[in-house]
N, C-alpha and C positions, 0 to 999 in steps of 0.2 A: 808797405807788402797790399797790394791790392788783392781782394777778401771779394770778389765777385761771386758769391754762391748764395743761397738761402739752405737753412735745412730742413729739411722736411723728415717724417718721421722714418721715412724709408731710408734717407741718406741725404744726402749733400747734393746739391746740383746749380749749375751753371743760373745765375738769375736770368739769363735770356730764355730759359725754359719754365720760368716760371707760370706764362700766358694768362688769360684773362683771371683774375684773381678778386675773389671776396675778403674784404680785410677784416672781419668779425664775424664770425658766425660762433656755434655750439656744434658739433659733431658728435660727440658721445657724451653723454652724463650718466655715467652708470651709476648703481645704487649706493648710496652716499647719506651722510646727514640730514642735506638739506630735500633732499629727494623722498627722505620719509617725511618731512611737513609739508611737503610741495611735492606731490605725484607726478603733477605735469610739468616738471621739468624732466622727468625720465626719458632718456633717450640712450637706449641700451641693446635695441633690437637691431644685431647685425644686418638683418635680413635686409628690412625697412631702411636703414641708414645707406646700405648699399644701394639700394633702389634710387633712392634718392639722390644719390649720390652721381649715379649713372645717365641718370636724367640731365644733370646738369654739365657730366661731360658731353652728351651728346648735344646739349645746345653751346657749346664752345667753351664750358666751365673749365677750367685747367688746375686751378688752385684755390685753398679755401684755410682763411688762418681760424684756426681752435682757438677757445678763450679760456678752458677750462683748466686752473693750475692745479698745484699740487695738493692731493688729499678733497678734493672738493668735486667728484663724480669724475675724476682723470683715468682711463683706462687705453696704457698705452697699446696694449695689445690687440684690444678690439679698434684702436684707430689706424693698427700697421693692417687689421684684416681689410676692412672696410677702404682702405685706399688699395690695396693689394686688387679686389673684386670691381672697385669704379675706375682705375685709374688715375683719381683724381689726387693730387699732391696734397697732402695733410701736413701745415706747422702747428704742432703741441707744442704749448708753453711750459714753462716751470713758473714760480712764484707764490703769491697768496691771493685768494679772493676779497670778498667782504665779510667782517666778522660775522654776520648773519649765516654764512656758511659753514660755520665751525662750530662745535660744541663749547660751553665757556670755559672748559679745563684742558682745551684744546694745546697741543704742542707748539703752537706757532707763540703763544703768548709767555713760554718758559726760555724761547731762544735767543739769545745777543747777534748783533748785527753780526758780528763773524761768523758764527753758527748759520746765520739763514743767507750770508755770502757764499758761504761753502754748499750748503744745498743746492743752491741754484746754480752753480758753476758746476759740481758733480752732474747734477739733470742734463746741463749742456755738453760737457766734456766727458762723461763718462759715462752715462745709460740711466733713464729714469728705471724709477724702482716697479715693478710689476706687481708689487703690492700696494704701490702709492701713499707709503708711509703710513701704514694703516697697522704695520706689523706683523708679525713680532719681530721681525728679520729684513734688512733691508735686501733685495735681489736684483741686482742692475742686470738691466736687457741692455743689447745694443741698440736700443731706439731712445733719439737723444732729442733734448726742447731746442724750439729754434727761435724762440721770444722770452720775454721773461713781463708776467703780469702783476700788476699792483691795483689795488680798488679802493677807493674813500666814498663817505655817503655824503650826508647834507650839511654835515656840521663843520667847524675847522678841524685839523687834522689833529690826532691826540697824539701823545708821545709814543705809542706803539704804532701807529702808522708812520711817523716820521722815522723811528728806524727801520721801517720796512722799504723806506723810500731810500734810504740808504744803501742797507742790504742790495735793493736791486740796481739801485747806480754804480755801486761797487762791481758788482756781479757782469754787470752789462759792460762797462769800461774794461773787464779784463778778459773778456770773451768774444766782447765785438758784437753781442749776441743783439736785438731791437727790443724797445720797451714798448709794450700797447697798457691802456687804462681802463679800467672802468671809472666813468662817472655815473653820478644818479641825476638825470635831468640833464645833463652840462653843468651841476653844480661841484663848485669848487673849482672849476676846470682851468680858469686862471691863476689859481693858488699853485694846482699841480703843475703848469706849464713854469710858473716861477722858479718854485722850489727845484724842480729841473734844472733850470739856467744856474740856478744856484749851487747847484751839486757838481755842476760840470759835465752834465749827460751831453751825449751828443744829439742835439734837439732833430735833426733832421729824421735821425731813427729811432725817437719817439712819438707815439700817435696816442690821444685821447680820445675814448670812444663816446658815443651818445652826444656828443655836444650840439646836435641837432635839436635835441630834447629843450632846450635853453632858448629855443626860438628866433633870439634878438641877433639881428644881424651884426649891430654895433657891438656885442657881446663876444662872439665870433671871430669878429676883425681883431679885438684886443688878445683873443688867445694866439689869434695864426699871428698876431705882430710879434708876438714873443721866439716864436721861429720854429713850433714843433708843427707835427701834423694833426689833423682831424679825420675823424672817422663818421660818415651818418650812417645810419642804418635805421630810422623810423618810417621812412617814405610811405612805407603799407598801414602805417600805425594810426593814420591820423584820421579822424571819423570822415565819414560824409558829410559834405555841407560846410568844414571847417578848412581853414586854409592849409595847404601841405606846406608845413613850412618846412620841411627838407627841400623840396623844391624851389622854395622861396630863396634858401639858403645858396643853393648851387647857381640860381640865378645871377644872383646881387655879388657872389663872391667869387667863382668860377675865373672869371678876369681879371680880378687882381692877386689871386692866389691858385693860379693853375696847377703849379707843385706839390701843395700841400694838403689835400684833400681827397681821402679814400670813401669808398661805399661797402656796406654789407648789411646783411639783413637780420642777424643777432636771431637766430631762431631758438630759442632756450625753450621753447613750450612746445610738445609735440602737436598740440593743435595746429601751429604753423606750417606741420608740413606733409604735405600730398601722400605721401607713405604709410603716415597715419593716420589718414582720413581727415586732415584737415588741410588749410587753405594759410596764405597763399603759394606758397610751393617756395623751393628752392629758387628759379629758375624768374622768380618775380620781378630781378632788375634787369637781366637780359630782356626779358620783354620788355618792360617798360621804361626805362630810361636815353634809351634812343630815341624814340619815341618825343620823349621831354625835351630832351636836348635841340632835335631836331624842332621841334616848336619854338624855341627861343633862340634859333640861331647860334647854339650850342655846339653844335655837333659835332665841333674839331676836338672839343675836351674828353673826347668819349674815351679815345686811346690814352690819356692822361689819369683818367680815373680807374680805368679798369688793368691797364698794363704797366706804365712806366710808374704811376706814383707807387704802387705797391710793390715794385720792382726795386727802388732805389730806397725806398723806405723799409721792405725787410729783409734784405741784402745785408749780410754781414760786414762791418766795417774793419 
């Protein structure tokens, strides 16, 4: 069966309607454990979020992939609201984030592989809990997750992380939902890719984020050679006077891996949002990437980066 659709928070749409897509964003981060420690991550003002998204829409943007998974600041009702107000399609994830986003006694550590699998599938097929699993009971909304997220840190995978990998791949294979991961500065990206391959994931529907922070062209090649997709989101982060490693990777890798690279902003801090008084704002990629590609004779890859590759990656299979 051909499942040529992607799942937005407001419903399924034909993949052809995805349009210009940012492949890794943080659109809503509500009050939660991590924002209590890091208020710079708080993104819960729906007026400001809708304002930023509306500017994105007017500049040609149509879809954003949100990457805040279960019980880590996800608020599906706010996601629906800002999508409605801006016209931007938002894909919201299920899954589990880095350990640091949860208290040490969190339920994630007590769930079995099967229980986590069922939780992820319920988010995808039944609807996301209005309380985002913060209790005291579950009240499922009609709004469903469109991808599954996991995250690893600097060190080799723990047994707990391996359990999450298995649960994520289980849900991925049962539902056809794509997978997105977090890497810390690209660390463990190759190990992530190899484990997904061992577990039988559909690698063309698996994307590893932040791998441009690893800087190395050869390392990125080794990850891409496994068959997964990568997402680069640090173009605006490199300091003035230093090499823009994101641009360097695009220049060297786009010709060889034209269908495996996507771009995003990963604006998890409110100081990056123009609507919060910060910079560079969500439109940065739309404003800068075309000129960069043209300067390197790579303008033919614009369609791949922002349209074709996200459409292929984030469609259900």
